[in-house]
C-alpha positions as CSV (number, residue, x, y, z in Angstrom):
1,X,3.1,7.2,-14.1
2,X,1.4,4.6,-11.9
3,X,2.4,4.0,-8.3
4,X,1.4,0.8,-6.4
5,X,1.2,1.4,-2.7
6,X,1.2,-1.5,-0.3
7,X,0.4,-1.7,3.4
8,X,1.8,-5.2,4.2
9,X,0.5,-7.9,6.4
10,X,0.2,-11.7,6.6
11,X,-3.5,-11.7,7.4
12,X,-4.5,-8.7,5.3
13,X,-2.4,-6.6,2.9
14,X,-3.9,-3.4,1.6
15,X,-3.0,-2.0,-1.8
16,X,-3.8,1.0,-4.0
17,X,-2.8,1.9,-7.5
18,X,-2.7,5.6,-8.4
19,X,-2.0,7.0,-11.9
20,X,-0.6,10.5,-12.1
21,X,-0.2,12.6,-15.2
22,X,-3.6,14.3,-15.7
23,X,-5.7,11.6,-17.2
24,X,-9.5,12.1,-17.5
25,X,-11.1,12.8,-14.1
26,X,-7.8,13.0,-12.3
27,X,-7.5,15.2,-9.3
28,X,-4.3,17.1,-8.6
29,X,-3.0,14.0,-6.8
30,X,-3.8,11.6,-9.6
31,X,-6.5,9.1,-10.2
32,X,-7.3,6.0,-8.2
33,X,-7.1,3.0,-10.6
34,X,-7.7,0.1,-8.2
35,X,-7.5,-0.6,-4.5
36,X,-8.4,-3.5,-2.3
37,X,-7.1,-6.1,0.1
38,X,-5.4,-9.4,-0.1
39,X,-6.8,-11.7,2.6
40,X,-5.1,-14.8,3.9
41,X,-6.5,-17.6,6.0
42,X,-5.2,-17.5,9.6
43,X,-5.1,-21.3,9.5
44,X,-2.9,-21.3,6.4
45,X,0.8,-22.0,7.1
46,X,3.1,-18.9,6.8
47,X,4.9,-20.2,3.7
48,X,1.6,-20.6,1.9
49,X,0.5,-17.1,2.8
50,X,3.8,-15.6,1.7
51,X,3.4,-17.5,-1.7
52,X,-0.1,-16.2,-2.1
53,X,1.1,-12.6,-1.3
54,X,3.9,-12.9,-3.8
55,X,1.5,-14.2,-6.5
56,X,-1.0,-11.3,-5.8
57,X,1.7,-8.6,-5.9
58,X,3.3,-9.9,-9.1
59,X,-0.2,-10.0,-10.6
60,X,-0.8,-6.4,-9.6
61,X,2.6,-5.4,-11.1
62,X,1.9,-7.3,-14.3
63,X,-1.6,-5.9,-14.8
64,X,-0.8,-2.2,-13.9
65,X,2.9,-1.9,-14.8
66,X,3.6,0.7,-12.1
67,X,6.7,2.9,-12.3
68,X,7.2,2.6,-8.6
69,X,6.1,0.4,-5.6
70,X,5.8,2.3,-2.3
71,X,5.8,0.1,0.8
72,X,5.1,0.9,4.4
73,X,8.1,0.1,6.6
74,X,7.8,-2.4,9.4
75,X,6.9,-1.0,12.7
76,X,8.3,-2.4,15.9
77,X,5.4,-4.2,17.6
78,X,5.5,-5.3,21.2
79,X,5.1,-8.9,19.9
80,X,8.5,-9.8,18.4
81,X,6.9,-12.7,16.4
82,X,4.4,-10.2,14.7
83,X,7.3,-7.9,13.7
84,X,9.3,-10.9,12.3
85,X,6.3,-12.2,10.3
86,X,5.6,-8.7,8.9
87,X,9.3,-8.6,7.8
88,X,8.7,-11.8,5.8
89,X,5.7,-10.2,4.1
90,X,7.7,-7.1,3.2
91,X,10.5,-9.4,1.9
92,X,8.3,-11.1,-0.7
93,X,6.8,-7.7,-1.8
94,X,10.3,-6.3,-2.2
95,X,11.4,-9.3,-4.2
96,X,8.4,-9.0,-6.5
97,X,9.2,-5.3,-7.2
98,X,12.9,-5.9,-7.6
99,X,12.3,-8.8,-10.1
100,X,10.0,-6.5,-12.1
101,X,12.7,-3.8,-12.2
102,X,10.5,-1.1,-10.7
103,X,11.6,1.7,-8.3
104,X,11.0,0.8,-4.7
105,X,10.3,3.4,-2.0
106,X,9.8,2.7,1.7
107,X,8.1,5.0,4.2
108,X,7.6,4.7,8.0
109,X,3.9,4.6,9.1
110,X,4.2,8.0,10.9
111,X,5.6,9.6,7.7
112,X,2.7,8.3,5.7
113,X,0.1,9.7,8.1
114,X,2.0,13.0,8.4
115,X,2.3,13.3,4.7
116,X,-1.3,12.5,3.9
117,X,-3.2,13.7,6.9
118,X,-0.7,16.2,8.5
119,X,-0.4,14.3,11.8
120,X,1.8,11.3,12.4
121,X,-0.6,9.7,14.9
122,X,-3.8,10.1,12.8
123,X,-6.4,7.3,13.2
124,X,-7.3,5.0,10.3
125,X,-10.7,6.6,9.8
126,X,-9.1,10.0,9.3
127,X,-6.5,8.6,6.8
128,X,-9.4,7.1,4.8
129,X,-11.3,10.4,4.9
130,X,-8.4,12.5,3.7
131,X,-7.5,10.0,1.0
132,X,-11.1,10.3,-0.3
133,X,-10.8,14.1,-0.3
134,X,-7.4,14.2,-2.0
135,X,-8.5,11.8,-4.8
136,X,-12.0,13.3,-5.1
137,X,-13.7,10.0,-4.2
138,X,-17.3,9.9,-2.9
139,X,-16.2,7.8,0.1
140,X,-13.1,6.4,1.6
141,X,-11.7,3.2,0.2
142,X,-12.9,0.2,2.1
143,X,-11.8,-1.6,4.1
144,X,-9.4,0.6,6.0
145,X,-6.4,-1.5,4.9
146,X,-7.2,-0.6,1.3
147,X,-7.3,3.1,2.2
148,X,-3.9,2.6,3.9
149,X,-2.4,1.1,0.7
150,X,-3.7,4.1,-1.2
151,X,-2.2,6.4,1.4
152,X,1.2,4.8,0.9
153,X,1.0,5.4,-2.9
154,X,-0.1,9.1,-2.2
155,X,2.8,9.5,0.1
156,X,5.2,8.5,-2.7
157,X,3.5,10.9,-5.1
158,X,3.6,13.8,-2.7
159,X,7.2,13.2,-1.6
160,X,8.6,12.6,-5.1
């Protein structure tokens, strides 16, 4: 089974696709198929960024055909506008997954860090380092938003 993990954002969205089931070169956690980030221009209007995000997520789903999409829950930011905009990004990701008919799982940021690293307040660098170790990668996925997307997918695998 493949899991698409997504760390949502409207400037940068991180993602990772992990395949489980013991394919060639797979660690106990699975094999990293693809990871990266989707970047948006800060000058681009929000509706355009949301449309681009939707297009990228639907393309990832079409290409990889994951059995599940794991998504980081929105955190409550001091800036209410930031929290609201993040909610819009999560909405288009949820829509893409629902339209594709795949299972959706959502995890709070602290749960993701605690599941993968063992500490709910782990820094980004530590998350990347542990992701690399768990998946037997030579180095942490870069940039850190990509490692966060992979960590979301790993959380779903470890908690399923």
